[in-house]
N, C-alpha and C positions, 0 to 999 in steps of 0.2 A: 071444763078444763081440757077434756079429751079432744073436743072439737077444735078448741083453740090451738092445741099442740099440732093436730093434723093440718090445720089451715096454715100455721106458721111454717111447718115442716115442708109442705108442698110449695109454699112461696119461696122458701130457701132453695129448694131443688130447681125451681124455674130461674131464680136469680143466679144460682151457681152456673147453670147452663149458659146464661147470658154473658157472664164475666169470665167464663172458662177457668173457674177455681173449684176444686173438689168440694162437694156440698157439706161434708162432715165438719168442715171448719165453721160454717154458718150455723149448723145444727147445734154445735157445742156452745157457740156464743148465745144463741137463743135460749138454750137450756140454763146457762148460768144466769142470764137476765131474768128468767122466770123463777129461779130458785131463791133460797134465803139470802144469797149474796146480792140479788137484784131486788125485784119487786115483791118477792115472797109469795107468789101465787101457788107454787108447787112445794109441798113439804113431804116428809116421810109418811104422813097420815093421808095424803091425797088419794092414793090408790089402795091403801090398806094392804091386806095379805095377797091381793091378786096380782101385784106387780111381777112377782117372780114367775107366775104362770104366763102372763102376757109376754114377758121378756123371753121366756123359754120358747114359746110358740113362734115369736118373731125371729129369734135366732135360727130356729129350724127352717123357716121359709128362706131366710137369707143364705144359709149354708146350702140348702137344697138348690137354690137358684145358681149359686156359684159353682156347685158341682155339676149342675146340668149344662153349664157352658163349656166344661172341659171336654175335649175330644181326644180320643186315643191316638189319632194320627199326629196331632200337635204335640201331645205328651211324648210320643215316640221320638220326635225330632229333638227334644230337649231332655231326654230321659236321664242322662248323666247328671245334669244340673239339678233336675227335680229330685232325684234320689239323694244327691248330695245335700241339698237344702233341708230335706226332711229327715236326714239321718245325722251326718256330721254337723250340719248347720244347727239343727235342733239341739243336739247334745252340747255343742259349743255354747249356745245361748243359755241352756239350762245351767251348766256348770259355771260358766263365766259370770252370769248374773248372780247366781247364788253366792259365789265367793265375794263379789263386789258388795252385795247387800250385807253380808255377814261382816265384812271389814269396815264399811263406812257407817252402818246403822247399828252395829253391835246387837243384832237380834239373834234369836235362836236359829239353829241349823234348819229346823223344820220349817219355820216361816220363810227363811232365806231360800230354801229349795222350792217351796210352793210359789213364791214370787218368781223365781227363775223359770218354773214350768209355765206359769201364766204368760210370761213375756216371750215365750217361744212364738206365740200366735201373732200373726199380722191380721189376716182375715179379709173376706170379701166386703165387709162393711166399710173398710177404709181403702182397700185396693181397687174395688170396682169404681168408686167415684173418681179416683185418680186416673184410671185408664180411660174413663169417659172423656177426659179433657187433655190427656197427654197420650198421643199416639206414638208409641214406641214400636220397634220391630217385633214381629210375631213371636220370635223365640224369647224375647225379654218379657213380653206380655204373658206368654204361657207359663214361664217360670214364676212370675209374680202371682198369677192366679192359682197355680197348683200349690205353691208354697202356702198361700193364704188358706186354701181348703184343707190340705193335709195337716199342716201345723196347727190350724184351729182345732181340729179333732184331737190331735196328739196333746195339745196344751190342755184342753178341757178335761180329758180323761186322766192324763198324768197328774194334773194338779189335784184332782179329786182323790186319787190313790195316795199321793204324797201327803195330802192333808189328813186323810184318815190314818195313815200308817205312822207318820212322823209327828203330827200335831195332836190328833185325838187318840192315837195309839189304840185304834179299834179294828184295824184291818188285819185279820189273822193270816190272810193269804200272802201278805208282803207286797212289795212294789211290783216285781215282774208278773206275778200271778194275777194281781188285781188289774194291772194295765192290760194284759193279754185277754183276760176274761171279758172285760168291758168292751174292748175293741171287737172281740169275736162275736159277742152278743149283738152289739149295735150293727156291725156290718152284715151279719147274717140276717137279722130282721129287716134291715133296709133293702138288701138284695131280694129277699123273699117278697116284700111288699111291691118292689119294682116289677118283679116277674109277674105277680098277680095283676098289677095295673096294666102291664103290657098285654097280658092275655085277655083281660076284660075289654080293653079297647079293640082288640081284634075280634072278639066275640060279639060285641054289641052291634046291632044293626041300626045305625043312626041316620035320620033324615039328613040329606046333604046340607041343607041350610043351617041345621043345628049342630052338625058334627064338630066344628071347631070349638064351639062353646062347651059342649059336653066333654070333649077331650080335655079342655082346660080345667074343668071342675073335677074330673076324675083324677087327673094328675095332682091337683092341689090336695084333694082328699088323701091321696097316697102319701104325699109329703108329710102332712100332719099326722096321719095314722102311723107312719113309720116312727116318727118322733114319740108320739104318745104311747104306742104299744111297747116300744123299747124301754121307755122310762118306767112303764108299769112292770116290766119283767125285771129290770135291774136299773136303779137310779143312776143318772148321769151317763147314760149310754145313748140318749136320744140324738145328740149332735152327730155321732158316728153313723147312726141309722139314717138320718136325713141326708148326710153327705153320700152314703153308699147308694141310697135310693135315687138321688139326683144324678149321680154319675152313670148308673146303669140305664136309667130311662133316657138320659141325654145321648147315649151311644147305642140306643136300640132302634133307631130309624123310625120313630113314631110318625104316624100320619099327623098332619097339622102341627108339626114341630115348631114352625115359625110362629104360629099363633100362640102356642104354649109358652115359647121362649119370651115373646113380647109381654104376655100376661104376667109371667113370673117376675120379669124385670120390673114392671110397673108396681106389682104388689110389694116387691122388695124395697123399692124406693119409699113406699108409703110406711111400711113397718120400720124401716131404717130411720125415718124421720122421727117417729114416735119414740123409739127406744133410745136414740142418742140424746134427744131433748130431755126425756124423762130422767135418764141416768145422770146426765150432766147437771141437771137441776138439783139432784139429791146428793151431790158430792159435798162432803164435809171439808170445807177449805181450811178449817183449823188443823185438820190432820196433815194437810199439805204444808202449811206454814210451820208446823211443829218439826217437820223433817229438817228444816233449815239448810245450811250449807252441805250437810251430809247427803241430803236428798238430791240436791243439784249435782253433787259429785257422782251419785249413782246414775243419774240421767246422762251426764256427759260420758261416763265410762261405758254405759250400755250402748248408747247411740253412736259414739265416735271411736270406740275401741273394740268392744266385744262383737257387735253386729258386723262391722267391716271384716274382722278376722274370720268370723264364722262364714261369711259369704265368700271370701277369697279362698278359704279352704274347700268350699263346696263347689265353686264354679270353675271347673277345669276344662270346660268345653271350648274349643278354639273358635266356635262361631260367635262367642261373646267377646266383643271388643273390650279393651281395658276400660274405656269410659262407660260402657254398659255395666260392667262389674261394679264400677264406682257408683253408678246410679242405683243398682240393687242394694249396695251397702248403705247408701245414705237415705234412700226412701224405703223405710220399712215401718210405717206408723202402726200403732196398736189400736185394736178396735173393741167390739162389743164383748167378745168371749172373755178376755181378762177382766173387763169392767163388771159384767154380770156375775161371773163366778166369784170374784173378789168380794162383791157386795154380799153374796150368800154366805161366804166364809166368815165375813166380819160379823154377821148376825149370830152365827153359831158361837164364835169366840166371845162375843159380848154376853151371850146367854150363859157361857161357862165362866164368866168373870174375868176373862183375859182381855181387858180393855186396851192395854198398851200394844199387845200383839195385833189386835183388830185395827187400831189406828195406823200402825206401821204398814200393815198389809194394804189397806185401802189407800192410804196416802201415797205409798210408793207406786202402786199400780196406776192410780188416776193422775199422778204427776207425770209419769211416763206417757200416758195417753194424751194428756193435754199438750205437752211439749212436742211430741212427735206429730200429732194432728196439726197443730198450729204451724210448726216449722217445716215438717217434711211433707205433709199433705197440702198445706196451704201454699207452699212454695215449690210444689212438685214440677209445675210447668217451667218455672224459672231455672230450677236445678237441671231439668232435662235440656233446656236450651243452652245453658252454660256448659254442660258436658257434651253437647251436640249429639244426643242420642235419639232425637226425633228425626227420623229419616226425612230428607227433603221430599216434598210431595210431588207426585206425578198427577197432573191435572188433566182429566178427560172432559171435554166439552161435548155432551151428547150421551144420554143414558139409554138409548135404544138397544136393539139386539147386538149391534156391533160394539157399542160402548160397554154394555154389561159383560159381554163375553171377554173383552179385553181387560176390564177391571178385575174379573175373576182370575184370569191368568196372572196378572201382575200381583194381586194380593196373595195368590198361592206362593209367589216367590218372595213374599215379605215386603213388598213395596207399600209405601204410604200413599194410597190412591184417594183422590178427591174427585167426585163426579158432579158436574154441573149440568142441569137440564131445566128447561122452561116448563115442563109438564108436571103439575103437582102430583097426579097419581103415580107417575113414573118415579118421582123422587121419593114418595112415601113407600113404594114397594122396595126400592133400593135400600132405604133406611131400615125397613123391616127385615131385610135380608142381611143386615149387618154392614152394609157399605156406608162410607162417609159421603153423603150426597147433599148437595145444596140446590135449592130452587132459585133460578134466576137466569138471566140472559147472558150467555157467554161472551157477547160483544160489549157488555157493560163493564166499564173499568172497575166500578165499585164492587160488582159481583166477583170479578176476578181477584180483587184484593181480599175479599172475604174468604176466598178459596186459598189464600196465601200464595198467590202467584209470584210475589216478590222473592219467595224462598224456594220456588219450584226448580227442579232440575230438568223436568220434561213437561211439555204441554202437547196434548194430542187433540186435534179437532176432528171429531168423528160424527158430526151431524149429517143429515141427509141432503144438506144444501151446500153446494160448492161456494157460493158467495159468502155465506156465513162462515164457513171454514177458512176462507181466504182472509176475511176481516179479523177473525180470531188470531190467525197466524201472524198477520201484520202487527196487531197489538202486542202479541207475545214477543215478537222479534224487535220491533222498533221502540216500544214504550217500556217494556220490562226486561229487555236484553236477555231473553232466554236463549241459551245456546242450542238446545235440542228441541226442535219443534217438528211435529209430524202432523200430517193431515190426510184425511180420506178424500179422494177425488173421484167423483162419480162420472164425470164427463172427461174422457181422455184429452180432449182439446184444451182443457184448463190446466193441464200439468205444467206447462211453461210458465204460467202466472205464479205458481207456487215456487218453481225453481228459481225464479227471479228474486224471490225473497230469501233464498237459501233455506227453504223448508223441504223436509223429506216428504215428497208426495207419494202416497200409496194409491196407485191406479186400481180401482175396484175391479175392473174387468180383467186386468192382467193378474191380479191376486187370485181371482177365481180360476183363471186358466192354469196358473201354477198349481193350485190346490188339486185340480182335476188331474193334471199331469202327474203329480206326486202319487195320487191314488192309483193311477194306472201303472206307473213304472216302478215305484218303490213304496208299496202299501205298508210294509212293516215299519219303516222309519217315519212314514206319514202318520200312522196311528200313534206311534211313540211320541212324536212331536205334538200331536193334538191333545195328549193327555199329560202335558207338562204340569208339574206340581203334585201329581198323584204318585209320589214315591220316587220320581226321577226329575232331572233338571238339566238345563243347558245355561251356562252363564259365561259372560265375557268380561274380563277385568284387565286393567293395565298393571303391569308388574311394577311395584314400588318398593318391595323388600330388597334392600341393598345386598344382603347376604346371598340372594338367589342369582343376582346378575353375574354372568361369567361361568355359570355351571351348565352342564349339558343336560339334555332331557333324560339321558340314562342316569346321571347322578341325581336328578330331581325325582326319580321314581320313588325313592325312599321317602320323599316329602309329600307325595301324592297318596291319599288314602285309598285303600282297596275299594273297588266299585266306581272308580273315576279315572278318566283318561284325559290327556291333552289332545283335543281334536284338531285344532288349527291354531296357527299363529299369524297375527296381523302385524306387518312391519313396513314402514315407508309406503303406505297406501296399497300394499299387496298382501294377499292372504295365501297361506300354503300349509300343507300337512308336514309337521316337522319329522326329521329323522332322529334316531336315538343319539347321534353325536352333535346335533345342533345346539349351539350355545345361546342361552337366554340373554337378551340385551335389555337395558333399562328402557321403559316405554313400550315394550312389546305388548300387543293385545293378545291375551291368552283366552281361548275358548275351552271351557271344561264341559265334559259330557259324562253323565253317569247318575248314580243314586243321589237323591237330594241331600242327604246328610253328608255324604262324601264330597259332593260338589261344594257345599257350604264350607266345609273344613279346608278344602283346597283354596277357595277364594280368600279365606282369612289368612292362609299362609302366604299367598302370593301378593295379596293386597290387604294388609292388616286393618285398614280403615274403611274398607268397602262396606 
């Protein structure tokens, strides 16, 4: 049975990649088909008492991997939203859900608040598969990932404390004390294990060929040890420990980090398949049916009222467009943490003779999980396309040194970059480094369509062959009507051919000369420009905000965040440095220069839909 689950789960992952739908949808369908509602191959007795341990270790791996992906620099750029979602948003979900459950299901306040605590969580088990197929802007992705990790930990620990204090009436420390104690123990142990793992990897003298493999195994051992040790010290603290361990190691600059990251992601997909299929198979559908109309009312209220209100109160950062806030509000499926913890609670309640409370708890949680996974995760791409939150792709043909360097700079600015290259090892390395890379010939129409060229805003041909770049440019301009096409030109004599197609030709020899001249005459600004994306940025936008037209630069200073200036204005084909009294006109091209966060805020103010 275990081998069957793994085989079907891996098959579902492959199929999900093919059809570009989050895998959790197919995993739940498989689980239901294998359970009592389907062919009945999986029952409560299939795994015996070992299921809770397997689920616990699997959750530890999943949470560790999610936390390992979080980077402090990215979090810093969206810190206000991340803090809001993990405080105001979490509190809003807790209280709003508890009141809704109490009103519609007429259950005890204890069970209502436990359900509210569990439904704070979204989690990497459902967010990661969504982000694998829906490429949103970096700040939206970071907010979703951070909310999933932080609120998963909060939900798990808070639910345990509320369950003990309000339902079992056995937690003498009370809610604040129990919550803080568990978080402190878990985070301390997780950080301690992470520091030990980091020190061990630095101390070990590993053969060069074996070093990546040893690093992967040591890090995996640290993830599992942090969970197990923390659970041994104080039950229900392992998730916090695994998250803390993953975050610290992910931001420690480990050697072979890319290999570790790839290994952790593959392992996560495997255990994710097992856990989702197993828990979906064990769902008591009678409990869901017994909730009736009241249960559906809870689902509608939580997903269409409470969640949106919590997100809108939390997301005050101007770099989030209105549609991106809508997307965060609508796409927030629930994952493994509420499912696994609710299952354990139900077992305790049934042992205590509280069968009605157990049914209400499990039924409500799994009903929310099924509905949000099927509708929100399953339709995530369609929702994103409808709300227009998937940035139009910038397609780079050529993944060599020039293409890779350009892709890095564009992605640092939050662009949705797709790299196309004919060399399989180059594509594999790009994918391993986190780029969206496709293997194929950039002069092949079908390959360009796979890269979504029909929706592209920019196409850049950067191969080392001018003839190839010219053919790519011609296809982009004439067949796909791409307005902005750029091309690398290696032979200056070929520039005229590109100009004839209205393609912006970048003469490699002249570009090199300009770079050397900048190094000689203006090294400070040259170095600053070369490090764009590392805390600072330059962006140009067209003014579309009507309330800004007719105001002077002096008047607009109040609208421009600290750490950002208007460098130049483009108007009627000419560019100039503005004076303080110059008046902004509709259609002006404004170039902002300064700190990344300030520049992003200014862009949102001048061009709300950029």
